[in-house]
N, C-alpha and C positions, 0 to 999 in steps of 0.2 A: 432206938439204938441199933436195932437190926438194919434199918435203912441206911444209917451212917456207916455201918460196917460194910454194907454192900457197895456204897459209893466209894469208900476208901479202897476197897478191893479192886474195883473196875475204874479207877481214876486214870489209868493209863490212856484211854481213848480220848479223854478231855484234853490231854496235853497236845494231842495232834490237831485240835481245832484251831483255826486262824484267829488272829487277834481282832480283826474287824470284819464286818460283812463284805466289804469290797474284796478282801483277800479271799473270802469264801467263794465269791463269784469267779475270781481269777483262777482259783484251784479247781473249780467245778467245770469251767469251759473246756480246758484241754481234755478232760476225761470224756466230754460229751460231743462237742463240735470242734474239730481241729481247725485252728486258724492258720491259713497259709501265710507264708512270708510275703510281705508287700513287694519286695524286689523280684519275687518269682513271677508275679503277674504283671509287672511293669507298670504299676499305677503311677509312678513318679519319674520314670525314665523315658516317657514318650512313646513306648512301644505297645501300650495297651490298645485294644480294639474293642469296639462295641458291636455286639451281634445285632442289635437293633439298627444301628447305623448301616452296617454292612447289608443287612436285609433290605433296608430302604433304598440303598444305592443299586443293589441287584434288581429290585423291583422297578426302579426308574429306568435302568438300562434295558431291562426286558420290555418295559412299556414303550421305550423309544424304538427298539427293534421291531416290536409288533406294529407300531404306528408307521414306521418306514416301510415295512413289508406290505401294509395295507394300502399305502399311498402309491407305491411303485406301479401296480397294475393300472391305477387311475391315471397316472402320468403317461404311461405308455398308450393307454386308450385315447387320452386327449391328443397326444401327438399324432396318432394314427388318424383321428378324426380331422385334425387340421390338414394332414396330407391328402385326405380324401376330398376336402372341400375344393371346388374349382377355383382357379385363379382368375380374378376379375381383370379383364383387359379392356383397354380403351379402343373402341372400333374406329375412332377418328384419327388414329395415328397413321400417317402415310410414310411408306419406306422410300428410300432414294431409288430403289430398283424394285420392280414388280416381278415376282417369281425369280428374283436374282438375275434377271436378264433385261427387262424393258426399262429404260431410263424414265424416272419420274421426278425430275428436278423442278418441273414447273407446277408442282402441286404443293399446297400448304395444308398442314394438318388442321383438323377441326379445332377451333378455339384459339389458334395461334394468330397473333397479329404482328407480322414481321415489318421491319422498316421498308420504305419504298425501294424498289430494286435499283433504280438509277441506271446511268449509262454503262458503267463498268460491270455491274452485276448482271444486267440484262445481256450484255455481250458474252459473259461467261456461261450463262444458262443456255443461250442459243448455240454456242460452240459445243458444249457438252451434248446438247440434244442432236445437233447436226452431224457430229463426227464420232459419236459413240459407236463402239463395235457392233452393238445390237442393231443400229440403224442400217448397217450394211447387210445384215442378215435379212431384215425386213425388206430392204431394197431388192435383194435377190429374189424374194418371193413375188413381190409386186411386178418386177420386170419380167419374170418368167411368165406370169399370168398375162401381162399385156402382150408379150411376144407370141404366146400360143394362140391368143384370141385375135391376133393381128389387129390390135386396137388402132394403129396408125397405118392404114393401107398406103398412104402417100409415101411412106418411107421406102416401100418396095420400089416404086418407080424412081424415087429420088436416088436410090442406090443401084438402079439398073437391074432390078430383079427382087428376089426376096431379101428383106432387110436382115442383116446379121444381128445376133443377140446383143452384141456390144453397142449397136446403134440405139437400142432401147435403153441399155444400161446407163450410159453416161448421161443421156438426156433425163432419165428418171432421177439420177443423182442430182443434177442441177435443179430440177423441179423442186425436190424436197429441201435441198440446202437453201436455195433462194427463198422459198416460202418461210422456212424456219427463221432465217435472219431478219426478214422483213416483219414478220408477225410477232417475234419475240424480242427483237432488239431495236431496229431502226424506227419503225412507226411508234412503238410504245414509248421510246425515249422522246420522240418529237411531240407526241400528244400527251405525255405524262400519264399514260395508262399502265395499270398493272394487270397484265393478261394472264398471270398465274391463276391456277384453279384453286379456289378456297373450298376445301371439302366441308360438307355439312356434318357428316359423321353420325348424326343422331336424328331421331324422328321417324315417322312412318316411311315405309319403302316408297310409296307413291310420291310423297312429298320430296324425298331425296332424288327420286328419278326425274321428276319435273324440274327440280333445281339444277341437276347436272346437265340436262338437255338444254336448258335455257342459257347456259353459260356460253354457248356458241355466239350469242347475240348480246350478252351482258358482260361487262368487265368492271374493274374498280379504278378509280383515279388514285393518284399518289396520296391524296388527302383522305382516302377511305370511302368515298361516295360511289354509288353505282352509276355507270355510264354505258352508253351503247358501245359495243365492242368494235369500234372503228379500226383499231390496230389489228385485231385478229382477222376480221373479214377483209380489211384492206390489204393485209399481207398475202392472203390467198388470191385476191384479184390481181394484185401486183405481180405475183409469181406467174400467173397465166399471161399477163401482158409481156413480161420479160421472155417467156418461152417462145414467143413469136419470132425471136431472133435466131433460134437454133433449131426450130422445127420447119419442115417444108411449108411453104405458104398455103398449100391446099389442105393441110391437116390442121391448120390453126384458124379456121373460120369461127364465127361467133358461137355456133351450136356446139362445136367441139370444146371450145373454151368454157362454155357454160356447163357442159357435162362434166368436165374435169373439175371445175369449181364446186359443183354439187357433190361429187365423190369425195373431194377433200373435206367439205363440211361434214358429210356423213361419217367419214372416218374419225374426225375429231369428236363428234357427238358420241360415237360408240366407245372410243377410248376414254372419254371423260366419264361416262357412266361406269365403265369398268374400273376406273381409278376410284370413284366414289364408293363402290361396293367391294373392292378388293380386300380391305381389312376384314370385313365380315366373312368373306369366303375363306380367307386365310385362317381365321380363328375357328370357324364352325365346320369347315370341310377338310382343310389341311392340318388342323389341330396344331397350329403354331402361331407365333406372333407375326404380324405383317412384315 
């Protein structure tokens, strides 16, 4: 009885209890863990962000930046190493002019097989060689040397005293021009010989030296076979024969003609050797392309 009376007296707290356990949980949560409004955090309006996703993106960007920063010095060093590497040049390449002055039209670069020159091309090559401005510079030096050495004493008596410089100059011009046209145009066309110099460009220096010196006596046919250089040597001999018409008779005996022929051959040998090795000298000593 006493217990019933106690329950009846305190029955007011029971009226406050929820009708179901779920309602009890609903009433208990707000008092313990406040539930935020869904619209406040943007779960359904597309504005929500994930801290995990953002952290992953930030880590990926940072990793890319770190990787880029690590690769940049390597790229720079690689480009510097490429710049330091020497440029490979072909020593067989022949220029049209040596040192920008001397004509080199009758030289073929190593490994190049051009078509036969023919009548028209041979005439053009001979004209370029004979009338080039550098030819007149070279003519001035050779004429001055012959004049000072009094190479043709008969010209003195022929002119009634000491020969003037011009007497040597115009004869020297005819000598060189006549020889060039005979050895580079007329005889090569008639004999079907290619008297251009085909540079070797590679191999031992002694082999290249011997090859260059031998070209004074060896040429190529239009079909590409080796043949005696009849056109080159014949042009030199023919030029000496023609010179007998404009030199005094006493200065054009056989010994004088033979000496001039020998000098002409020696000049050609020296210039041919120079043409062979000029690309090497340009690269290794002048530090530039031929």
